[in-house]
Steps between C-alpha positions, in 0.01 A plus 500: 500500500798732456314673214249634749780647709647668194159641420460639853833679470407644162160613627663679794756672278243618248283681753745599776636810329166674551590534867719792396201686355216684668164635390386858536138451610240244602253549214509366145319628194480160330413144601713245315369150575662162456443381146223245460741284298779489761351218704707186553241357733219491245738358240643225720177376656318212335764375261794454736497121432464541123790730416867404541440134412795270558343192336482668157869542458517501119146609419315817422222549753299785645179639635256780428303661781257783554436674830201719576556710811303772676684728740389783724708735711452566870660744747364805314626717784858425396433616144343819638803552721736465204300754300427758771736431790425662834213705356281190512290492816408172665142490625364320802512121491122466529440721195516278194386764250779757531820303544764722338417854403624850425343821621469775241452840666524858383739765629221681685350204685543432869646200680737396222747223581854620414698248295181305433237711323550576131442861400173520306610821326740294285205322343303809406269456799365776727714609792226378739459158333548177696462134408623153592638279225531127564726257313481119494736408212463155352661309213321201344655282229357222291789307343514234234856371501618272220797273581703261293798281595708307249763244597759512220680179588500404132741790443702489822406297806390740775417792268156658542295801391215663688269769360234707683256768383229639731193686378375739768181691567576760769261715701660777710268698720613785725151470650478870575190634671449861606270621774457879487454653844502867402420582138641849547348830398799733495613629160862576428545864595662744254875454508514135606518347152405790276415868525121468504440191710311179416141422596422176682307349212807524277719308746534122524204320648701230677848362550408194293398718209834682488733212588353282226572770242134565424491870579700805608380849600408744224553875536590815313869581469602160639605170348451227757623182335320174584697206632629291209748263674499300824121518499290303747224312325184447704415212265687173469745468213509179300757365260545180298850422378767234480785513749853382413581216263756305701732230362733293717772281348660271753717198559473239774851414613395217729176315451350163593173376646583638843663837442607758247703820501505736204538859396350709222512825311177699505388784273172692511369712215277795601138470396320695772383861505726803546425732797402844369456707817143607432364342818643461847379140533524384140460129415823321417524168317846351478824645628477853360617398151854396595706239323630251754802272501607273780565153627319221678606221731264202536545196722304226670569188700282220635489488877296183553364209294264222607609137440258463207609843369139611462551766765786746532587852613722750323662833568522759220705816472481760224661842485501761226697825487455740209619844402240743364645710220414861431140570407334822390211615719333817621456583868412796720729633773480697824739772610786408730394489863141586410285184486186516286611839364396386152149611600606849606454802275780664304463857377657638185736797543632672189661813360481785403390676816180695457408815696848528654438242772766513775552412859632786713672645194644175361351410164342156478671257264173329404130558541185290531369412152146393613573130434484224763537125454520189717865418549458151351433662164858629491675224699395205285786379283594234253757286676748218459459248780698184572521257790824334600339169593195317617491152650240234570601212731258213554514199732241225462431168667278246320333173600395262223278193534429320176333760277454768763754763602464763770764770534558793729764768471649829605667766289673836516485775238736793498543781249774759528448874495411652167754729336337793320640757261298780344493491121354839410676734743514779241122513489484631857438873511761655728444846650128474432306328779495559877297359790190710558391363836233735638672816378295783355604577144370856450524827688310822431623857456401694812618854426527734202719802561554618142267507205714254306516251787311172485140557611388384843361148480721390210584131550871415474628143474750413774799267519377338823582133557542255789811290489405310817140420415396136521204290391356563846524875524635825364695740717256794527202340671546311830571130448246415772231704329332822600396587850138459605517847658360746239741784584810281493373328184468832316853595602635167372326549164626857474862400563473210252364729229797730556738211416659536842679164491590449134860426407740796492222743584545868410246782496352523149508814289416572138459783251657819633607344828133455601434249775272203443233379741339162548142621449327822399280512808807628685747713303705605799869421529408253777344276233805496273566164334835319469666352194797261474835657419619291342276204420660155495410282205450126495816355344566163349731428794201529733333193347523195725593204282460266797132594529429269206750224586376185672631162604322181597521222755236241581458150640261237380356168607331281241348158458373280219315172462549314172337192349657310211222355284559141393525464122582230246610752240841656450393810692449518874250768605497651849298756690547677828397788721726732695511813710750760608515786744770763467593743776651837417585752765236586760382853562647646815701791630651683206875432496740788543646645183793280404375201700356349185766480232229518239137479601361147496147513358464132412135402485354244737257268329335161503434283196338173402569311180394205291777334302459236237711356225632193328841338486640302207 
């Protein structure tokens, strides 16, 4: 069994170098599952006594088989945790309806939960809007796997070829349900997004409506782009496709009726779909369209035989390690250190400067161009992605009595961290977009000293931005929400409208050194608004590549019962039923940044199959 020891050393070496790496955050923008075709357990079960025949030393022999399997994922809370991290709230154990959910609340609501609530303003919703959004992600697969094994002893004793091709029907459902608590009546006041404000009826009706890409606010002098990437679909997404076509060419070095040891070369041709980044939880069939090349070690030995040799037990070991070559995909990304920032709003800042905007005498380098867009629209890229290695190791014990065989096994699956490189870096618009947060984008001329000065009330676009805004909150309004005391609440709103806490705040002036105010109901100097001098743009270096990189590790137990049908012909049919249950990582306390080398989002699932075929 020295081959197994060699394999263990190789497996350790392949994956150990990742210990020198660390990840930047605990949230991923993409779920990359284990391919439906990379399943030693389903392949091995049912024909373990038909392949690797020692009594057909100089003959061509083989078997064809078909497996129909249905699988369904469980542990939806772990998928939610991968997608949303610490923003997901766990509900009480006795509440089965709202298990994992987000709270969407506006900047002018009360009792917000800092670092939990998502800011409703980013989704074109009123500042007094509030809703609860539940997620119960689930992945269902229906697989028809076609197998063939050919013993090529007529060419070279011990030579064999195995071919597999699964057809897959996949159903991915984010299972999103929104319960609106406060519909919200507040319009956007003049200056928040545009100069004239936006009435409530022109805003989004719900979080689900915006996040699915169905609608964005409509207003004069404003382009509010709808979400086009990383969308959340409130309907299930279904896909029918083939996975990989896998061929394994091997040679059994030692083989007789009681044991065999062999190795093989394995290649997989991509046949599945290519991720395109349109949806956050998009269905994936296959391995992401990678070519694979690797090796396999297969062995078995008989551990006990009855005197009449009609009963015996056997131990089987199979291990496959493959490298996944570069594939072209499209994925969305977050900003570094800012989980879920792909759903924040970016504002467009351009030149030339209009109306002589400046901050305390320093001219602004760029100015709001009345364009806002979800960040995912500008942080979705075509990429090259490769994976150093993935491995599947299976151990199986089988008991055979006459025509009946019952087997039980255990396996490990491990996939290394994905390596991603952006392909279209030049398409990113530098010095164009900045984080808006809850900054006000317009001020208003409050004084006119000379006849040629800008008239009082003239709106002037600012350069205000919030470098430290997050998906949870901007920096102007309190993260915990507004006070319930009316006097204190009005003061909080007034200070927010003045851009008190924007990045690099300076008092805003325009025209002939005329000061700008936050609203025309108070044109005094006490209501002067701030602008950013200078605004900081989102740069390509701010994109977190690791936010779309995943790894995988899972454990599986499986079993199969097989019946060989007696036949007088040259073919020997068989039929069997099996089941598997695979355990990915459980949901739990979010690991510290760097604790996970690359976030493990392997799906947990159960499956049952029916396998039938015929040997010749």
